[in-house]
DRENKOLLUM-832234 format. One record per residue (C-alpha): x, y, z; residue in one letter. Coordinates in steps of 0.25 Angstrom, whole numbers, plus 5000, padded with zeros to 4 digits. Layout:
XYZA;...
//
This chain:
551554605476M;551254535488W;550854395481V;551954385472N;552954435481S;552654325492N;553054195484G;551954075487I;551154145498W;550954245489G;550454175478R;549654085488L;548854205493A;548554255478F;547954115473I;547254135488G;546654255482M;546254205469V;545554085477V;544754205484L;544554275472Q;543754145466V;542954105479I;542454245479F;541954275466A;541554435469I;543154445468I;543654475453P;544654385449G;545454465439E;546054565449P;546554445456V;547154375443E;547754525439L;548454525452G;548954385449A;549554425436G;550154555443Y;550654495454A;551254355448F;551354365433G;550354305422T;550654165423F;550854145439E;549754235442G;548754145432T;549254025439I;548954085454L;547554145449C;547253985443L;547553925454T;546854015464G;545654005456A;545753855455A;545753855471V;544653955472G;543853875462T;544053745470S;543653815484V;542353865476I;542053735470F;542153655484L;541553775491F;540153765484T;540253625484K;540153615500L;539353755501L;538253745491G;537553835482I;536853915493R;538253975499L;538953995486I;537754065482E;537954165495A;539454185489L;539254205474V;537854255474G;536554195469R;536654275456Q;537854225452K;537554085455L;536354095448R;537154145434S;537854015435M;536753915435L;537053885421F;538153825425L;537453705432K;537353565423N;537853655411S;538253565400R;539853555397N;540153635410L;541453615410N;541553695397L;540653785403L;541453805415I;542653815406F;542153925399L;541554015409L;543054015417F;543854035402F;542954155398I;543354285405P;542154365414G;541454245419T;541054235434P;542154115435K;542154125451D;540654115452V;540653995443I;541553925450T;540553945462Y;539553875453V;540353755448I;540353685461G;538953645459F;539053595445T;539553455442P;541153495437V;542153435447K;543153525453L;544253485446T;543753495432T;543253655436F;544653675442L;545253635427I;544153695419L;544253835425T;545753845428S;546053815413I;544953925409A;545354035419R;546754045414I;546554135402P;545854225411S;546754235422V;547954235412L;547354365407T;547154425421S;548554385423T;549254435411I;548654565414T;548954575428G;550554545425N;550454645413A;550054745424L;551054695435G;552054715422S;551654855419Q;551154805405D;550054895406Y;549754865391K;549654725391T;548754725404A;547654825398I;547654735384I;547554595393V;546554635403Y;545554725391A;545654585382V;545254515396T;544254615399G;543654595386A;543554445386I;543054435399S;541854525394L;541754435383A;541654325392G;540854365402L;539754385391L;539954245384V;539754195400Y;538554255401R;538054205387K;538354065390I;537654065404S;536554125398A;536354025389S;536553915396I;535553965406R;534553985395K;534853835390R;534553795404K;533153885404S;532753815393K;532953675397R;532353695409S;531153755403T;531153645393S;531453525403T;530553575416P;530853455424N;532353485423E;533053575434T;532753735432D;533753815436Y;533053935432N;533054035444V;531654105442E;531053975440E;531553905453H;532154015462G;533554055464E;533953965474T;533253855468D;534353885456S;535353885463L;535253765471Q;535253685457Q;536853685458F;
//
């Protein structure tokens, strides 16, 4: 492949692809990670993916701080941002971030756009997410490497197991986010003077500005 046969430039080009994939949340990450394993092997492919993800995450984090919620809403979409409101002022936010990035199937790129509006520092966020991403990226690069080696049995098994875990992870994520939103809704109802994040009561724009 071109990226593998062009030394450092090919690797830098691939990291750039990962950065773009992270920044533009509409682009799925799985094919890129599979391609990393196919072109570079399991270990190097994983390192390149994690490096690109860290760079892309840093760009988004600083981007959100600079541009604010309205421009981020235009990039990500109002509905997706609304689904992330539960992260604002969540207790044990660092643990929650780690779990959301550790669990396969969660919308990691969209979450990255929201974290810039929370108290979490960039260095802390990078450490948490880089460690949490390893299992998910590793399974993808293992599958890609197996495809490159024409070990289709291993590729199918790993991909099937990863798919099942991702589906379970998505269900867990939805349950966690729904539970947190429900608790916040109860607290805001019982204490009317506190800030209310309820979209129906305050309007969609006001709720997003709470970030």
